[in-house]
C-alpha positions in Angstrom: 34.0 -67.5 26.6 36.5 -64.7 27.6 40.0 -66.6 28.4 41.2 -64.7 31.6 44.8 -64.3 32.2 45.4 -61.2 34.4 44.2 -61.1 37.8 41.3 -58.6 38.3 37.4 -58.1 38.4 35.7 -58.7 35.0 32.0 -58.0 34.1 30.0 -60.4 31.9 26.5 -59.2 30.7 24.2 -62.4 30.1 21.4 -62.0 27.8 18.4 -63.6 29.6 15.5 -62.1 27.3 14.5 -63.8 24.1 14.3 -61.9 20.8 11.1 -60.3 19.9 9.2 -60.1 16.6 8.9 -56.4 15.2 5.5 -56.3 13.4 6.1 -55.1 9.6 3.7 -52.6 8.2 0.7 -54.0 6.7 -0.6 -51.4 4.2 2.1 -49.8 2.3 0.8 -49.4 -1.4 3.0 -49.0 -4.6 1.0 -47.1 -7.1 1.9 -47.7 -10.6 1.1 -44.9 -13.4 1.9 -41.8 -15.3 3.2 -38.6 -13.3 3.4 -35.1 -14.6 6.9 -34.7 -13.5 9.7 -37.2 -12.0 11.0 -40.6 -13.3 12.3 -42.3 -10.3 10.1 -44.3 -7.8 9.8 -42.6 -4.3 8.2 -42.9 -0.9 5.8 -40.2 -0.1 3.5 -39.6 3.0 1.2 -36.9 1.9 -0.6 -35.3 -1.2 1.5 -32.1 -0.9 4.8 -34.2 -1.2 3.2 -36.0 -4.2 2.8 -32.7 -5.7 6.3 -31.6 -5.0 7.7 -34.5 -6.5 5.4 -35.6 -9.2 3.3 -32.6 -10.0 -0.6 -32.7 -10.4 -2.9 -33.7 -13.4 -3.1 -32.1 -16.7 -5.8 -29.0 -16.9 -9.1 -30.1 -18.2 -10.2 -28.1 -21.1 -14.0 -27.1 -21.3 -16.4 -25.8 -23.6 -19.5 -23.9 -22.2 -22.4 -23.3 -24.3 -25.1 -20.7 -23.2 -28.5 -21.1 -24.9 -31.5 -18.6 -24.7 -34.1 -19.1 -22.2 -37.4 -17.5 -22.0 -37.7 -13.6 -21.7 -36.0 -12.6 -18.4 -34.6 -16.3 -17.8 -31.0 -16.7 -18.0 -31.0 -19.8 -20.3 -29.4 -23.2 -20.3 -25.6 -23.7 -19.7 -24.4 -27.0 -21.0 -20.6 -27.8 -20.4 -18.5 -30.2 -22.4 -15.1 -31.4 -21.4 -12.6 -31.9 -24.0 -10.7 -35.3 -24.0 -7.4 -35.1 -25.6 -6.2 -38.8 -26.1 -2.6 -38.1 -26.6 -2.6 -36.5 -23.2 -1.9 -39.4 -20.6 -3.7 -39.0 -17.2 -1.7 -39.0 -14.2 -1.9 -40.7 -10.7 -2.9 -37.1 -9.0 -6.4 -37.8 -8.6 -6.0 -41.3 -7.5 -3.6 -40.3 -4.9 -6.0 -37.6 -3.7 -8.6 -40.1 -3.2 -6.3 -42.5 -1.6 -5.4 -40.1 1.0 -9.1 -38.8 1.5 -10.0 -42.4 2.6 -7.3 -42.6 5.3 -4.1 -43.6 3.3 -0.8 -43.2 5.0 2.9 -43.6 3.4 2.8 -45.2 -0.1 5.3 -45.9 -2.9 4.9 -43.8 -6.4 6.2 -45.8 -9.4 6.2 -43.5 -12.5 5.9 -45.3 -15.9 8.7 -45.0 -18.3 8.4 -43.7 -21.9 9.8 -46.6 -23.9 7.5 -49.4 -25.4 3.7 -50.2 -25.6 1.3 -49.0 -22.6 1.3 -52.6 -21.1 5.3 -53.1 -21.4 5.7 -49.8 -19.5 3.5 -51.1 -16.8 5.2 -54.5 -16.8 8.5 -52.5 -16.5 7.2 -50.6 -13.7 5.9 -53.8 -11.8 9.4 -55.2 -11.9 10.9 -52.0 -10.4 8.2 -52.6 -7.7 9.8 -56.0 -6.9 13.2 -54.4 -5.9 11.6 -52.5 -3.1 10.7 -54.7 0.1 8.3 -52.1 1.9 5.4 -52.2 -0.5 2.7 -54.6 0.8 0.0 -53.8 -1.7 0.3 -53.3 -5.5 -2.1 -51.1 -7.4 -2.2 -49.9 -11.2 -5.7 -48.0 -11.3 -4.8 -46.1 -14.5 -4.3 -49.5 -16.2 -8.1 -50.1 -16.0 -8.6 -47.4 -18.7 -5.4 -47.5 -20.3 -5.0 -51.1 -21.3 -7.2 -53.7 -23.3 -8.8 -56.4 -21.0 -6.4 -59.2 -22.3 -3.4 -56.8 -21.5 -4.8 -56.0 -18.1 -5.2 -59.7 -17.5 -1.5 -60.2 -18.2 -0.3 -57.2 -16.2 -2.7 -58.6 -13.3 -1.1 -62.1 -13.6 2.4 -60.9 -13.7 1.7 -59.0 -10.4 0.0 -62.1 -8.8 3.1 -64.2 -9.6 5.2 -61.3 -7.8 3.1 -61.7 -4.8 3.6 -65.5 -4.7 7.3 -65.3 -5.2 7.6 -62.7 -2.5 5.0 -63.7 -0.4 4.8 -60.3 1.2 2.3 -58.3 -0.9 -1.2 -58.3 -2.0 -3.0 -56.8 -5.2 -6.0 -54.5 -5.3 -7.6 -55.0 -8.7 -10.3 -52.9 -10.5 -12.7 -54.4 -13.1 -12.1 -52.6 -16.4 -15.4 -51.1 -18.2 -17.3 -53.2 -15.6 -17.2 -56.3 -17.8 -17.1 -58.9 -15.2 -17.1 -61.7 -17.4 -14.3 -60.7 -19.6 -12.3 -59.9 -16.4 -12.9 -63.3 -14.8 -11.7 -64.9 -18.1 -8.4 -62.7 -18.1 -7.4 -63.5 -14.7 -6.2 -67.0 -15.3 -6.1 -69.4 -12.3 -2.8 -69.0 -10.5 -2.1 -67.5 -7.2 -5.7 -65.9 -7.0 -5.6 -65.7 -3.2 -3.3 -62.7 -3.4 -5.5 -60.4 -5.0 -9.1 -58.8 -4.5 -11.1 -56.9 -7.2 -13.6 -54.3 -6.3 -16.8 -52.8 -8.7 -18.0 -50.5 -9.7 -16.4 -47.4 -10.4 -16.9 -44.3 -8.0 -18.4 -40.8 -8.5 -16.0 -38.9 -6.4 -16.3 -35.5 -4.8 -12.9 -34.5 -6.5 -13.3 -31.6 -9.2 -11.1 -31.6 -12.4 -8.3 -29.0 -12.3 -9.0 -26.2 -14.7 -7.8 -22.7 -15.8 -9.9 -19.9 -17.0 -7.6 -19.6 -20.0 -8.6 -23.1 -21.2 -12.4 -22.7 -20.6 -14.2 -21.2 -23.7 -17.8 -19.8 -23.4 -19.8 -19.7 -26.8 -23.2 -18.6 -27.1 -25.7 -20.6 -29.4 -25.7 -19.7 -33.2 -27.3 -16.7 -34.6 -31.0 -17.2 -34.8 -31.0 -18.6 -31.3 -28.9 -16.5 -29.1 -27.6 -13.2 -30.5 -25.4 -10.4 -28.6 -26.5 -6.9 -29.1 -24.3 -4.0 -28.3 -24.1 -0.4 -28.0 -21.2 2.2 -27.1 -22.2 5.5 -25.7 -20.9 7.9 -26.9 -20.4 6.2 -30.3 -16.7 6.7 -30.1 -16.4 5.0 -26.8 -14.7 6.1 -23.8 -18.1 6.0 -21.8 -20.2 2.9 -21.6 -20.6 -0.5 -23.4 -24.2 -1.8 -23.2 -24.8 -5.3 -24.3 -27.7 -7.7 -24.3 -28.1 -11.7 -24.7 -31.2 -12.9 -26.3 -33.1 -14.3 -29.5 -32.4 -12.7 -32.5 -36.0 -11.2 -32.5 -35.6 -9.0 -29.8 -34.9 -5.6 -30.5 -33.4 -4.4 -27.4 -32.8 -0.6 -26.5 -31.3 1.6 -24.0 -32.8 4.9 -22.6 -31.1 7.7 -20.9 -33.2 10.0 -18.8 -31.2 13.1 -17.7 -33.2 13.5 -14.5 -31.5 15.3 -11.7 -27.6 15.5 -12.0 -27.0 15.1 -8.3 -29.3 11.9 -7.7 -27.6 8.6 -8.2 -28.6 6.6 -11.5 -31.3 4.1 -11.3 -32.2 1.3 -13.5 -35.4 -0.4 -14.6 -36.0 -3.0 -17.3 -39.1 -2.3 -19.2 -39.5 -5.0 -21.7 -36.5 -5.2 -23.9 -35.5 -1.7 -23.0 -33.0 -0.8 -20.3 -34.1 2.5 -18.6 -31.3 4.6 -16.8 -32.8 7.4 -14.7 -30.9 10.4 -13.4 -28.0 9.8 -16.2 -27.0 13.6 -16.4 -23.5 14.5 -15.6 -22.5 10.7 -14.9 -19.6 9.2 -16.2 -19.2 5.7 -17.8 -17.3 4.6 -14.6 -20.1 5.7 -12.4 -23.0 4.3 -14.3 -21.2 0.8 -14.4 -20.8 1.1 -10.6 -24.5 1.7 -10.1 -25.5 -0.9 -12.5 -23.1 -3.8 -10.6 -25.5 -3.2 -7.7 -28.5 -3.4 -10.0 -27.3 -6.7 -11.4 -26.6 -8.3 -8.3 -30.3 -7.8 -7.2 -31.6 -8.8 -10.7 -29.1 -11.4 -12.1 -31.8 -13.0 -14.5 -31.5 -9.7 -16.6 -30.2 -10.2 -20.0 -28.6 -6.7 -20.3 -24.8 -5.9 -19.1 -23.4 -2.6 -18.7 -19.7 -1.9 -18.2 -17.5 1.2 -18.4 -15.8 1.7 -21.8 -12.5 3.1 -22.8 -11.9 5.7 -20.0 -15.3 5.7 -18.8 -15.8 9.4 -19.3 -18.9 11.3 -19.2 -22.0 10.0 -21.1 -24.7 12.0 -22.8 -27.6 12.1 -20.3 -30.6 11.8 -22.7 -31.5 9.5 -25.5 -35.3 10.4 -25.9 -38.3 8.6 -25.1 -37.9 5.9 -27.9 -34.2 5.0 -26.9 -31.3 3.9 -28.6 -31.4 0.8 -30.8 -28.7 -1.7 -29.8 -26.6 -3.3 -32.5 -27.0 -7.3 -33.1 -23.9 -9.2 -33.3 -22.9 -13.0 -33.3 -21.0 -13.6 -30.2 -17.8 -15.4 -31.1 -16.3 -18.1 -28.3 -14.5 -16.1 -25.6 -12.3 -17.6 -23.0 -13.8 -17.6 -19.5 -10.9 -15.5 -18.1 -12.3 -12.4 -20.3 -15.8 -12.6 -18.6 -14.4 -12.1 -15.1 -14.8 -8.3 -15.2 -17.0 -7.7 -18.4 -19.8 -10.3 -17.3 -19.4 -11.3 -13.8 -22.8 -13.0 -13.6 -22.0 -15.4 -16.6 -18.6 -15.9 -15.3 -19.6 -17.0 -11.8 -22.4 -19.3 -13.3 -19.7 -21.2 -15.4 -17.4 -21.5 -12.4 -20.4 -22.9 -10.5 -21.0 -25.5 -13.2 -17.3 -26.4 -13.4 -17.1 -26.9 -9.5 -19.9 -29.6 -10.1 -18.0 -31.5 -12.7 -16.8 -34.7 -10.7 -14.1 -37.1 -11.4 -15.1 -40.7 -11.9 -12.5 -43.2 -10.4 -11.9 -46.9 -10.1 -12.4 -48.0 -6.7 -8.7 -49.4 -6.0 -7.3 -46.3 -4.8 -10.0 -45.7 -2.1 -9.8 -49.4 -1.2 -6.2 -48.9 -0.6 -6.8 -45.9 1.7 -9.4 -48.0 3.6 -7.1 -51.0 4.1 -4.8 -48.7 5.6 -7.3 -46.9 7.9 -8.8 -50.2 9.0 -5.2 -51.9 9.7 -4.6 -48.7 11.8 -7.7 -48.7 13.7 -8.6 -52.2 14.0 -5.9 -54.5 12.7 -5.0 -56.5 9.4 -7.5 -59.2 10.7 -10.5 -56.9 10.6 -12.1 -57.3 7.0 -11.7 -54.0 4.9 -15.8 -54.2 4.4 -18.9 -53.0 6.2 -17.0 -49.5 6.3 -18.0 -46.2 4.4 -15.7 -44.4 1.9 -15.0 -40.8 2.1 -14.9 -38.5 -0.8 -17.7 -40.4 -2.8 -21.0 -39.2 -4.3 -22.0 -42.9 -4.8 -21.1 -45.9 -7.1 -21.7 -45.5 -10.7 -23.7 -48.5 -10.7 -26.6 -49.3 -8.5 -26.6 -52.9 -7.2 -29.2 -55.2 -5.9 -29.0 -58.3 -3.9 -29.6 -60.4 -6.8 -27.0 -58.9 -9.0 -24.4 -59.2 -6.0 -24.9 -62.9 -5.8 -23.4 -63.7 -9.0 -20.4 -61.3 -8.3 -20.0 -62.5 -4.6 -20.1 -66.2 -5.4 -18.7 -67.5 -8.7 -19.6 -71.4 -8.8 -17.8 -71.7 -12.2 -14.2 -70.4 -11.3 -14.5 -69.1 -7.8 -13.4 -65.4 -8.8 -15.3 -63.4 -6.2 -15.9 -59.6 -7.0 -16.2 -57.4 -4.1 -19.2 -54.8 -4.6 -19.6 -51.2 -3.3 -23.0 -50.4 -2.8 -24.9 -47.4 -1.6 -27.3 -47.9 1.4 -29.8 -45.3 2.5 -28.7 -43.5 5.7 -25.2 -45.1 5.7 -23.6 -43.8 2.7 -21.3 -45.9 0.2 -20.3 -48.9 1.7 -17.8 -51.7 0.7 -20.1 -54.8 0.7 -17.6 -57.6 0.1 -14.5 -59.0 1.6 -13.4 -62.0 -0.6 -10.2 -62.8 -2.6 -10.4 -63.7 -6.2 -10.1 -67.3 -4.8 -13.5 -66.9 -3.6 -14.3 -70.5 -3.1 -11.0 -71.7 -1.5 -11.9 -72.8 2.1 -8.3 -71.4 3.3 -7.8 -68.5 1.4 -11.3 -67.2 0.7 -11.2 -64.0 2.6 -9.0 -60.9 2.4 -8.2 -60.4 6.0 -7.2 -64.2 6.3 -4.8 -63.8 3.5 -3.3 -60.7 4.6 -2.9 -61.9 8.2 -0.9 -64.4 7.1 1.2 -62.3 4.8 2.0 -60.2 7.7 2.7 -63.1 10.1 4.9 -64.9 7.7 6.7 -61.7 6.9 7.2 -60.5 10.6 8.4 -63.9 11.5 10.8 -64.1 8.6 12.6 -60.8 9.4 12.7 -61.6 13.1 14.4 -64.8 12.7 17.0 -63.5 10.4 19.4 -63.5 13.6 19.5 -67.2 13.7 21.3 -67.6 10.3 24.8 -69.0 11.0 24.2 -69.5 15.0 24.7 -73.0 16.2 21.8 -75.0 15.4 21.2 -76.6 18.6 18.4 -76.6 21.3 19.3 -73.5 22.7 18.6 -71.7 19.3 15.7 -73.8 19.0 14.2 -72.7 22.3 15.0 -69.0 21.5 13.2 -69.0 18.2 10.3 -70.7 19.4 9.9 -68.5 22.5 10.2 -65.6 20.0 7.4 -66.5 17.7 5.1 -68.0 20.6 5.3 -64.5 22.3 4.5 -62.6 19.2 1.6 -64.9 18.3 0.2 -64.6 21.9 0.1 -60.8 21.6 -1.9 -61.5 18.5 -4.4 -63.8 20.2 -4.6 -61.2 23.0 -5.6 -58.5 20.6 -8.2 -60.7 18.7 -6.4 -61.8 15.6 -6.6 -65.5 16.6 -9.5 -67.6 17.0 -9.7 -69.8 20.2 -10.6 -69.3 24.1 -6.9 -70.5 25.1 -3.6 -69.7 23.4 -3.2 -73.3 22.7 -6.4 -73.3 20.7 -5.3 -70.5 18.6 -1.7 -71.3 17.5 1.1 -73.8 17.9 4.9 -73.5 17.5 7.1 -76.8 16.9 10.7 -77.1 16.6 13.4 -79.5 17.6 15.1 -82.8 16.6 12.8 -85.6 16.0 9.6 -83.0 16.0 10.6 -81.0 12.9 14.1 -81.9 12.1 15.9 -85.2 11.5 19.7 -85.5 12.3 20.2 -85.2 8.4 18.4 -81.8 8.3 20.9 -80.6 11.3 23.6 -81.9 9.5 22.9 -79.9 6.4 22.2 -76.7 8.3 18.4 -76.6 8.3 16.4 -75.2 11.1 12.7 -76.3 10.6 9.7 -74.6 12.6 6.3 -75.6 12.1 3.7 -72.9 12.9 -0.1 -73.4 13.1 -2.5 -70.4 13.2 -6.2 -70.5 13.5 -7.1 -66.9 12.0 -10.4 -65.4 12.7 -12.6 -65.2 9.7 -15.3 -62.5 9.1 -19.1 -63.3 9.7 -20.0 -63.0 6.2 -23.5 -64.2 6.3 -25.7 -63.4 9.6 -28.7 -65.6 9.8 -31.3 -64.7 12.4 -33.8 -67.5 13.1 -37.1 -66.6 14.4 -40.1 -69.1 15.5 -43.4 -69.2 17.1 -43.3 -69.8 20.9 -46.3 -71.7 22.2 -48.2 -69.8 24.9 -47.7 -71.2 28.2 -50.6 -69.9 30.2 
């Protein structure tokens, strides 16, 4: 109390309100993996911010093979993605899928360059431990980069970190879909701090490509052959080409016609006939052919201005001019943009249908964030559809899911993502890896306790070094009870009355002995009745006897 020595009026403010608990964030993931640029861990809030700090993904190289079809048909186009094992993937596609599914702020922890892949992941995981904000840990790249044994060691290290800090949770994938090997690799410690999801997802994300890294090849001579003809022979007019089987003998026939009329085109068998070709330049003929080609995309002919596109001789006789057969070497897609627009667009359309396949953990992290934001951390992140997904890569049945959801041997439950007609791709499981544990079986129960424990822990920091007496005990009890009451009101705790939902005990003779007080210990007992998801809904029907 202030000692008063000078006469006067003094104002004293007396605190009457108890301290309050500020709830911590519940879904702040830390993604561990390769990045295109950047070496330091950073917090981001959008995909654009990720691109600014860490770049995108390596451009995918493709080979396109065009095979001959029936006469007048465009033929079969096959795409092959060229995978370079020496070029690591990056987190770009994973982060994109995370934000698509409702993700918010997250941490990016790039892998270093020293050591084996497993050592780099473990080192980055240690870096995550230094940050207080992350509440979820993910390493989706590891599912494809590590052997199962190494993946298991990394997962166990993450679980040990969760148990040590008690403020985070791990979302795991099942590498290669090998559930049995995955369960063996997970060990038996701290399983309530993780949930695993299966199978991988076919997403709506397309690979990043560049026209200069896509080669287009026509099938070998004897199957598909390119025929060409320059008019006049020295060039500077038009270049006519034809793609078909080697047995074809394509020709071009130029009819002089009327010089003032527009050039028109018809295909008669394997002959391209140009009417009214008199006094036309190669540029004019090419422009007229573009209109014809747009209306007849299946034609195997192509006609483009050659050189300066100067005037072309207006007649070639009734027999036409024979095109010369050539074997077409592979060309870059970029080179077809102006010379063979139809083929260029066809390859681009095929590339747009090449979808990225991803493990489910990034989408689940986004879903955790969305459900926490919309409903609360106590709502199971299940029976909710995923965004940006064409479907799971493995179709699941009830019989197959039984073995994944309930593991009578070790209790390691695997949550399944399933495709339901009319409902989309749904998350159909909400168990932790400790699937047979009555206390920590469900993901929302484990995460609710993490949230309450961390929030109460940080809010109670003010009590450190305060006088350990009844006044302090009352403040702490009131603060925590007020927080738990607000959770009960929001539906996070079970019970029709607050006293059925929680209790907070603190005091001498209740939670502490005189020796505890002498040794500076303030001990608070908190009991919480967490709501649990209705995993199995049973409807019972029976016959009712007729009453009249």
